[in-house]
C-alpha positions in Angstrom: 18.7 31.4 14.5 15.3 32.3 13.8 15.3 31.5 10.1 17.3 28.4 10.9 14.2 27.1 13.0 11.6 28.3 10.8 13.5 26.1 7.9 13.5 23.1 10.5 9.7 23.6 10.9 9.1 23.9 7.4 11.0 20.9 6.4 9.3 18.7 9.2 6.0 20.0 8.4 6.5 19.1 4.7 7.9 15.6 5.5 4.9 14.9 7.8 2.4 15.7 5.2 4.2 13.5 2.7 4.4 10.8 5.2 0.7 11.4 5.8 -0.2 11.2 2.2 1.6 8.0 1.8 -0.2 6.6 4.7 -3.5 7.6 3.3 -2.8 6.0 0.1 -1.5 2.6 1.7 -4.7 2.6 3.6 -6.7 3.0 0.5 -5.0 0.7 -1.4 -5.6 -1.8 1.3 -9.3 -1.4 1.4 -9.4 -1.7 -2.6 -7.5 -4.7 -2.2 -9.9 -6.6 0.3 -13.0 -5.1 -2.0 -15.1 -8.1 -3.5 -14.2 -6.9 -6.9 -10.6 -9.0 -6.5 -10.7 -12.5 -7.5 -10.0 -15.2 -5.5 -7.4 -17.9 -6.7 -9.3 -20.9 -8.3 -9.0 -24.0 -6.1 -7.0 -27.0 -7.4 -9.0 -29.3 -9.9 -7.8 -32.5 -8.2 -4.7 -33.7 -6.7 -4.0 -36.1 -9.1 -3.3 -34.0 -12.0 0.3 -32.2 -12.3 1.5 -29.1 -14.0 3.4 -31.1 -16.5 0.2 -33.4 -17.3 -1.4 -30.2 -19.0 
C-alpha cells in the first residue's frame, strides 16, 4: 500500500512539474509575441485595388 501511494505521489508530482513547465513556456511565448519585434500587418493600400489586379 505504501509503495502504491509513493508511486501515485511520484506520478502526480511529475505530471504537475510537466504542466507547470508547459504553462511557463506558454507564458513566455505569449510575452515574446507581444514584443515590439513582431511586425504588424500592413494596412491595405486602397479599397479599390483587388488581389486579381496585381
